[in-house]
N, C-alpha and C positions, 0 to 999 in steps of 0.2 A: 437552565437558561442555555443557551447554545453560547461558546465562546470564541468570537472569530477575533484572535489577538494583531492577524495583519489587516484588518479595517478598524474596527473600534478601540481597540488597543495603540495603534502606529502612532495618533496625536499624543496621547496619552504619557508615553511612554518617551515621545521627544521633548516635552514640555517638561517632565518628571526629571530627565537628565539633566536640563537647562536649570532648572530650581534650585534641585539637590543640595548643588554646593554652596549656596549664598547662606551665608551666617553661619556656618557648620563650623564647629572649634577641632581645631587637631588633635588636642590632649585629649577630650573627652569623648568625639565622635556625636555630642549633642549637639542640639542647636540655641542660639543666642539673638535671635530675632526679636529684641526688645522693641516696642512704642516708642518711635519720631528716633532711630538712630541711623548709623549707615546702615546696618545689615537688614532694615524695615524700609531705608529709603531704598535700594535695592531690589528687594520684593515688590515695591510697588512700582517700581521701571517694568521690571518683569511685568505685572497685570497689566500697565498701559500698551507695553508691547506687543501682548496676546490680544489685547481688544483692537487695538489698531490693525495689526496684520490678517484680521478677519471682516475689516470694515465696519465695527461695532461704534457705535457713539461712545465716546470715554468722558465721562466727569468725576470729581471730587466734589462731595458735599460738602457742607458747611462743617461736618464733623470730622473731617478726614474720611470719612469711608469710600470707597472706589467703587464705581458701578462703570459697567461696559453695556451699552444699548443694542439690542436688534429691535427696531420699530422706534415709534415716537417717545421719546422719554416721558413726553407730557401728558400722554393720552392713561386714560383708566384701564381697569383690568388686568393690570401688569401680572405675567407670574415671575418671581424673581428664585434664583438659586446662588448658589457661594456659600463661604464659610470663611476663612481668616487665615492670615500667612504668619502670624507672627508666634513666638513661642514661651514656653517656661523655660525658666534657664536651665540649660544641658537637656532640652526636651527631645522626642522622636522626632522622624521627618514628617510622619502623617497626620497627625492632629493638626487640623486648620488645613493644611496645604494640599492634602488629600480631596477636598470639597471643590479648592477652589481648581485644583486641575482638571478634575473628573466634569467640573461644569463646563470650561471652554471643550474637554473631549466631547460630551454629549452633543454640544450645540454641533461641532464638527460631524459626528455621526449622523444628527438629523438632517442636516445638508447634504450628505451624503444617500440618507433615504428620498431625499427630497421632499421632506418634510414641509408642509403650507401653513406658515404660522396667521393664527386669524386675530393673536393678541401679541403686545409687545412683551419681549424677554428680555429680559436682563442678569448678568452675573457681577456679582458683589463679593469685596473684599473689605469687611468689616475691620476697622483698628481697635488695637491694645483688647484684643478677646481675653488674652489671659492674666491681663493686670501683672504681668512679670515686674514692671519697672516700677508703675506707680501703686500697686497694692490692693487695685481695683479692677473686679473683672467685667469684662465685656462696654469697657468705656464709650465704645465709638457706636454702638445699638442702644444702650442706656441714653446715651443723651437722644439721640433720633427718638427716642421712643418718649422722653420727658420723664425718666426716670431717675435721672440727675441734672441737676440743674445745672446752667453755666457758673455760679456762687461756688459749688460745690467741687465741681471739677477744677476750678481755678485755684482750689484749696490744695489740689494732690501736689505731693511733691514724691520726687525720687531718693535713693540714699543720699543722694550727694545733696539734697536740697532745692534740686531744680524743679520749678513747678512745671506742670503740664502744660500751660501755656505759652512759656518759656520755650520749653523742648518742643512744640509744634512750631513755632516761629521760627528757632533754628533750622528746622528743617524745611522752611519755604512754606508753611501752610497759615493762613491767617487764623487766630485763636478769637478775633473778636466775634465772630459769627455764631461759636459754638450753640447751641441749644436745640429744641425740642423741634420734631421736622415733621409735623402732621401731616400738610399737604403731600409729602412724596409719600410716607405710609398710606397715607389713604388712596393713593392711585395704584395700591398692591393689593391683587386678588388672592395671591397665594404665595407662601416662600416656602420652599422646599431647600433644607439642608441636607448636603451629604458627609458623613463623620466616619471616621475609624471607629468601631465601637472599640471601648476602653471597659473591656472585660471578656469573657470568656462563654458568653451564651451562645454565640452563631455557632460557635469552633465544636463545643460540646454538642450543638442540635445537627451539625453536619450541614449548617445553611451559609450561603456564601453572603445573602444582603438579608438585612432585617426592617421592621418598619419601627419608629418610637412609638411610646404609649404616653408615658410622660416624663419627667425630669423632677426627680426627690427637691425637695425644698432643702435649701443648703446657705450657707451663712460663713462670714470669718469675722474671729473676735481675738482683739490685742489683749494680752495679759500683763502688762507693767507691774513687776515684782521692785519697789525698791528697796533697800537697806543700805549698809553701812561699807564704805570702802576700806580696805586694809590692808596690813601688811600679812601676809598668807605664810610667812615664817616665824613671825613672833607672837601673832593672836592667839589667845587659846582659844580652843573649841566654844567653850562654855559662853566667852566673850562676844560671840560672831553675831552680826546681823547678816547672814547669807541667804541671799536672795535667791540663789542657783539649788539649794534644797529644795525651796518652797516649789521652784520653777521644775524641777525634778519629780517630784513625788505628785504635780500637777498632772505631768504627762501622762504618768502611769494611771492616775484616776480618770483623764480621757480615755484610755483603754477598757477600764473596767467599766466604765457608763456605757460606752457605745456596745461590748459584749454583751450587757445586760438588755439594751432596749434592741439589738438587732438592727445596730447602725453601725456609721463609722465616724469617726473622731480622729485628728493628726495634727499634732503640734510639728510642723514642716520647717519653720521658719526661726530664727533667734537671733537677737542681737544683744550684746553685754558691753557693759561699760564698767570700768574703762578697758577691759576686754586684754587683760594682763596675765602672761603667767603665775606671777608669784605676787597677785592682788587678788583680794576678795571683791566679788564685784561688787556695786554699789546701783548697780540696774541690771534685770535679767528681764529682757521683753521678748514675747514669744505670741506668736500668732497661732490660732487654732481653727481650723476649718473642720465643720461638723455638717454631715448629712444624715437624712432617715428617709423612708419610705412616706412618712406623715407628718405633719405639723406637731400632731400630740408627740409622736416619738421623739421629735428633735428638740423641743422645748424640755424635754425630759433630761436628754443628753446634756444640753447646756446649761440648764439649771444643776444639775447633778456635777458637773465639773466646776461651775463656779462657786459652789459650797464647799466642796473639796478644798479649791485651792483658797478660798478664804480661812479655811482652818488651817490649812498648814502655813499661811502667812502669817497668822495669829500666835501659832506653836514657835515661829522663829522670831518673833518680832519683826515683820516685814509688813512693809505697807502697800497695799495691791489696789490698782484701778483695770478695772474692766470694759474695755469698748467695743462698740457692735460696730466694724467698718463697713458690713455689707450684709444684706440678705436678700435671699428668693424665696418665695414661697414654692409651694408644689405647682407644675404647670403641667398640666392635662392638654395634651395636643387636642386642636380642631377636632372632633370625632368625624363630621361628615369627611373633612378632608382625607383624615387617616383609612376612612374608610374607601375613597376612592382610589388612593394609592394600592390599598389591596386589592382594589376589582382590577386594576390596572397591570399589576404583578401578579395577581393570582391568589387566591384566598390560604394557598399553602404558605404565603412568604410570613416569616415566625412576627408578632408583633411582641415588644418589650421595653421595659422600662429600662432607666439610666440614673445614677448619683451623679453624672456629669454635668457640669452648667453648659450651655451653650447661647448664641445668639440669638438662635431660634425661639430659646426658653425666653429672653427678652423681650423679642417683637410678638410674640404670642398674644401678650394684650394689646395689641393694637391692629395685628393683621392675622387672616389664617395661616397659621404655620404646621410644619409637618417636618420629619426625619428619615434619612435612611442611615443605615447602620450597614459597614463593611467589614465583613469577619477580620480578627485581630486573631491569628493562632496560639498567640502566647497568651494573651490578657494583659501585656505590659505596655504601659501608657505614661508617659512625662517620664520618660528615659529613654536613652539613645536605644535601648534592646527592643523598643516598639515595632513592628513589623508587620507589613500585608504582601501576602503572596501576588503574583502578578494575574493570575488568572482572576483571582478576586478582585485584583481592583480594575481589571475589564469588567467582569461581573456587575460592578458598581456603576462604570460608565454607563453601561447597556441599560440596566436599571433604571437609573438616571434619565436617561434618553427616552426611555419607554414614559415615564412619570411627566417629562416636559411634553411629550409628542399628546398624550393624552389632557394635559390642562391647557395647552398653548395653539395648538395644531387642530380645534375640533369646531 
């Protein structure tokens, strides 16, 4: 693919420079763009400004997802692209925003080419994809697809006890109308999401851009280990009911079970009560993230961890409760659309799977979806060290422009 940074990359780099400081923490260098916070509001304002600067019709749907339309928003057979702008705690710059910025840049490139659109085109920013604040990923797309009910959404709360509707209302969005949006989704003929690769497959193959084949099944489980608070300096070891011991052993068990199944399992978030240096905890709450190439393997891993946790809890006199907070089955992107992307970009474009969840995976049950990945030279993601080379960013813009031209301009 020929890279011409003076044209295809110009608008990308200008937008990237404007968006990049928003929500960045000076200490960690990572991003804290949590849903319905000030940083999120600033990202939304940036999105709206980009839409209006291009003469696009801007709207926010009932679930807080943002849309920028070229053509009639109410017409059918629309082609949609985009991603998300929120982040995990101290996340990288590219996870999500690369797809949104590239979408606007791809539209600029198509206008430069003089492309004639025969279908409506939309660019979108789905809200709360990472789930950093309320603990559930892809809230905006789940609501739109009817995979999260209004009642379930209203029950979501952040670490400070603020509910999702309260946060929405504080940010200026009316939460009364949230829920499934089948009429909107029925008008979409194809959704294509560009995303930084969260792994090194493209770097190892030497390719700038790849096509997604499928998303591994994955989920989140909350483990509550209830013990007995006591004095750390005066309570004999044999008299303790310390939930931290059972939790620590469960973390190690998760690693073993994942290795046996060729999967991944991570306890990455923990809450401790009373959380005192000189106090034995009364409660240790840990969140498990588990993913595997197929449902059978994932079930094997999750059940193995649950069984081990129960044995450790019994050994230490601990009460254990396990709650599944979210689950997404394997997502096979529509083969016809995936094959069309391969035809447009060339049969040599690699096709690869991923263990990371995305809005495209949620929408796949309702509309034809596909994904493009852009090379990540280190494979690092969900970290300030996440990076993409400038030429690869431009290659992603050009690839997305080619795809949108093939889907919406014929």
